[in-house]
N, C-alpha and C positions, 0 to 999 in steps of 0.2 A: 954701841945700839944698830950704828951703821953695819959691824962686823956683824951682829947677830942677823941683821935681814938678808945681807949677801949668803950669808951660812944657810941659812932655810930655805931660800931662792935656789941656791944648789940643788940642796938635798931633794926638792919639788922636783926641777927638772932631771935630775939622774931619775928619780922615781919613773917620770914620766917616760923616758928613753930606755927603759927596759925591757927584757921580751918576759917578764911577768903578763899573763891577760888581766884582764882588772875583772872581777864575776859582774854576770850580768846582773839587773835589779831586779828583787825578787818581793812579790807581793805579799808575803808574811815572815817570822819570824826562824821558822824550820826552812833546812833547805828540802828541797824537792828530788825525790829520787829517780836517777836517770830514766828513760820510760824505756820498758821491756822491749826489746827487739821484735818485731812481728813475724811470727812466722808463716810460711809458703802455705798457702790454704791448698791443701792437694784432694780436697772431695772433687765428685764429679758435677758436674752444672747440668742445671734444668731450666731451659728458658720458656718462661708463659708468653707466647708471642700472640698478640691479640688485640683489642680494640678496649672500649672502656668496658668491658665487662669483666677483663683482665687488669685495667690499669687502674678500676674503684674507685670512681667519684663519687662525694657524696655520703664518703663513710672517712672517719679518723684515718690518720694514718698506721698502717702496720694492721689495718681489716679488710687488706682487698681480700682475694680469693687466694693469691699466687704466698700473701706471709702467713696464712690458715695452711697453706699446704708444706710450707718451711715447718712449723711448729708440727704438724702430724710427722715429716720426714723424722725431724729431730729425734721427736718421742720414741719412735720406730729405730732409732739411733742407725740409720742410712747415713752414707755417709756422700749426701749430696747438699748443694746450696741452690736457691731459686732465685734468677732473676726475673723479675718483671719489666718484660716488654710490650707492657699495654700502653696504646696512644688512642685517649678516647677519640670519637669521628671517625675512625680509620674504616677505609672500604678494602676490600681486596685487592685492590690495583694500589691504596698506599701501603698497603701489608708485603705488598709484591717491591714496591721500591725499597722497602726498608730491613727487606730479606738479609743484606751483605752483612748489615752492622751486628747482626743477628749470627751469622754466619762467622762473624770475626771475635766473638766471644768463646767459639770454640766446644760448644756445648754436645753433651753426650745425648741429650731428649729435649725435643721441641713440644710442648703444646701449643699445637694452632689452634686459635678461637679467631674465627671471622667469617662473616657474609651476611650479621645482626644488619651494618647500617646498609649493608647493599638491596637487603630484604625491603627493609624499611623507606627505600627508596625506589623499590619494585626497580632496580638495577635490571637487564639484561641477563639474567641467569646463565647461559652460554657465556659470557663474559668471568663472571663469577666463578663457574667451573674450571674454567681455563689457567684464571690469576690462579685459586687454590691449588690446582696441576704444579703451576710453574712453581710456588712457594713448597709445596712440599718437594718436588724433583730435586732443588737446589738444596734443600735442606736434607736429604738424603746422599746426594751427591758429597756433601760435606761431610760425611761418616756420620749426621746425628739419627737418632731414631725418632721418628714423629708420629705425633699422638693427636688426630684429627677429631675436635669438639664438634659436633652437630648444633644445629642451632634451628628453631622453630620459630612460624609466623600466628600472629592472632587472625583469626578465621576472617576476617574482613577485607583480608586483601584477594578474596576471591580464591575458590576450590583447586582450581588449573595450574595461577602461579605460585600457590603456597603449597602443591604438590611437587610444582618443578624444582620449586625451591631447595625444600627439605631431600628431594631424592638427592640433588648434586654430592648430598654428603655421603648415602649411603654408598652410592653409584664410584665415587672418587675412591673411598676407602675401599673397597672391592678391586678397581682397577688398582692401586697402586700399593693394596696387601697391609694396611696400614693399622695400628691399633685402632678403635673406633671407639667414642664417648657420643650414642645416639643423642642425647640432648644435656648441653652442658648445665642448665639449668632445671633438670630433672627435680622435681618438690621442691622448686622454688618460684619457678614462675605461675602468674595468677594466682597465690597465696599471701595474701594484705600482709599479713606479721611478715612475710620475707623478702618483701619489696618496697622500696621507698617512692613516696607520693607520686615518683614522673612514670610508676608502672612498668618501671624497663628495665632499671639499675637494680640490683640485690639492696638490702642493709648490711649491716655485718653478719646478721646472725645470717643470712645468708649467703652471701659468702662464705663464711664458713659449713654451710652443704655443701654447696658448690667445689669446695677445696674436698671435702667429702668424695664427690663423685669424682674426680681429676684422680684421687689417689688409690679408687678403687679399682679403676680401669690402669694406672700404670705399676701399683706397687709389683706384680711379679715380675716387670719389667726389671726394677731398680733392686728388686731381690737378687735377680741372674746377676745382674752389673755387680753390685757390691760383691757378692761371691767370689765374682771372677778377679775382681779388684785384692782380694787379699792374698797374701805370698802364700804359697804352699810349704809345709814344711820340708825341710832339707832332708 
């Protein structure tokens, strides 16, 4: 009996000291196949850069306007992926502070949507204009094509401030020669069925319409860029 125990102990020690790897613990009887290697994503990059209107608060995950924009781009077979860089509450100066992180993504296109929070807080329009100018300039210098989304304010802010606010976007688009969407919330703002109860943020249906607005102005740019990415026949 003593000899048998010694022999078994020797066999156990020999197995533990061998170079044969011990299989990992499995949670199912079938052996899981090895994960497929992730291929490189060679699609172009579109960054949706803005505040809560971009971030999409108050709707289910995957229902912000950049999500719907991605769906439309995929449906058209265009080789681009959309990155949502929206942060709720951001003013133009906060956007300017974040522009370096957007540039670090090496975007091909950036949809700039800021100003709503500046307007709601009645911040100086001259400061908003300069912040937006710096955002656009830095993005352009990085090689990105910029699309500027305009905003409007409710009439209770007074005709003088409202007109000055809205003109910032128009004038900046002309000055910097950039693609311009006059009003991001066209067909959405002021429509109860498209807006959440706060009257400020779109519902999922509203975000889908916003994505249509954005796609309408960016589609020609994407089409040209996609064509340029196709290798020519030898």
